N, C-alpha and C positions, 0 to 999 in steps of 0.2 A: 504494500500500500504506500502511496506517495505521501510525503509530508505536506501538510496543509496549514502552514503558518509563516508569518514574517518574523524572523528572529530579531529583527531590529525594533519591532513593536513591543517594547518591554511591558506595556500595560496589558497586553494579551496573555502573558505567561507569568509575570511576577506578581505574587500575592502578598509580599511583605511578611509581617509577623503573623504566622499561622502555625498552630501547634501540629505535631505529627498526627494526632488523632483526627484533627479537623481535615488535614490533607487526605487521610485515609477515607474519611466520610465522603469527600468530594470525588475521589478517584475510584472508590470501590464500585465494581460493576461496570465501569467505563471500558470501552474497547482498548485493546493493546495499543500502547504508544501515546495514550492521552496522558498529559503531564502538567506539572506546575513547578515553579521555582519559588522557594520561600526562604525567609531568614532562618538560620539555624538557631534553635532555642538553647542548645547546649554549648555551642561554640560561637560566641558573639563575634560578628564581623564576617562569618562564613555563611554560605548558603546551602540549601538542600534541594536537589532535583528529585521530586517525587513522581513516580511513573507507574501507571497501570500496566503490568506485564505478567504473563504466565498465571492468570487468575488470582493475582495478589497485587499489592501496592509495594513497590520497592523504593527505598530512599538512598540516594547517593550524595555524600557530602562533597561540596565544592569549596575547597580551601581558597581564601583570599590571600594571595601572596603579597609581595611588595605592590605598591599602587599599580593598578592596571594589569595584574596577572591573576589568573584563576586556574586552579588545578583540580582535576577529578581523576582519581586513579593515577595512572602514569602519564596522562595527557595534560598539557598546559596551554592556556589560551590568553590572549590579550584582552578579550571582552567576553562577557557572558553570551552575547549574541553569537560569537564565533564558536563557542562551546556547543550551543544549540544547533548551529549549522552542521558541525561535525557529526553530531549524533542524529541528524536527519538521515545520514547515509551509512553510519557505523552503528553496530549493535552495542547497547549497554550490556545487557545480559541476554535477554531473549527477544528484544524488540528495538526498533529505532524510534525516534520521536516523530509522532504523526501530527498531533494538534494539541493546543493548550486546553485544559479543562474549561476555561471561561468560554471558549467558542462553542463547546458542547452544551453549555448552560444558557445559550442565547446571549452571551456577553454580560450577564449579571449573575453573580454568585449568591447574592442575598435577595430574598423576596422583598418586594417593595414595602410591605407592611412591617417588616422587621428592620428596615433600613432607617437610619437617622439622616435627616437632611438639614443643611444650614444655608443661609443666604449671606452673601458678603456685604458687610457694612462699608467697606473701603476697598480701594484698589490695593493689590499686593503683587509686586513685581517678582518677588523671590530673590533670595541672596545665594542660596546653595543649589546644587544640582538636584537634591532630593525635594526641594520646595515645589509646590504647585502654584504657579502664578494665577491670579484671578482678578476680575473687575468687579467694582461695586454692583450689587444686584445679582451676580451669578449665584446659581443654586448648585451646591456640591453635596455629594453623598458621602457620609462618614463611613470609613471602612474599619478604623481602629483608633483607639485613644491611648497611645503608648505613654503620653505625658500629659500633665495638667494643662499646659499652655500650647502644646503642639499635637495636632491630630493628623492622621492619615486620611486623605479624602480622594474622591474621584470626580472629575468634572463631566459635563455632558458629552464631551468628545472621547471619554474613556481614559484620559490622562490621569495618572495618579501621582500623589506626592504629599508632602507635609504642609499643613496650613497653620497659621497662628490663630489660636482660639479667640483672642480679644478682637479680631477683625470680622467675626461672623456672629450670627444669631441663629438659633434653632428655628426651623419652619417645618410644616407638615408637607409630605410629598404630594398628597392629593389636593392640597390647597396652598401652593407656593406663594400665593399673594397674601396669606395670613400668617405672618411670622409670630412666634412667641418668644419672649425674652429668654436669653440663655443665662442660666444660673451657674455662676462660677463659684468654686469653693473659696471661702475667705481665709 
């Protein structure tokens, strides 16, 4: 089966902070070669390639070497995208990478009623590569709340990144014109 994904489109395969059991839940029962990349919970700074293969979910550690180097097994790459391109045509154990789990779920991993949404109160250009720039009025879906003042979010185009909490207010997904105030811990 031919690979069906753009390795350069990080938002299609990178799910950030996701526990192993959550990755298994997403991938269990998916066809061989369905995968995701997540942050390692046991080795900060490293990643994990989780793949549905051979009727189970396998997890491959991706070590982050010096800046811009990623190692999986005995293979080393300059970019995560290069690593994924390599495994489009080379077997991990029993399969190649076919498509990210997000594309099999219709591009959305969380059901709308479970998702939290925020509206931007100000423009945010972003200072770091992991930041998600946005404009005042944009509606963003919250994916994760790793810190009190910085959350992981996704915009309408599917781009993901970190956003500053003081720049947004909560809103309901079915009524994005009716925001509710965001209560921050004191």
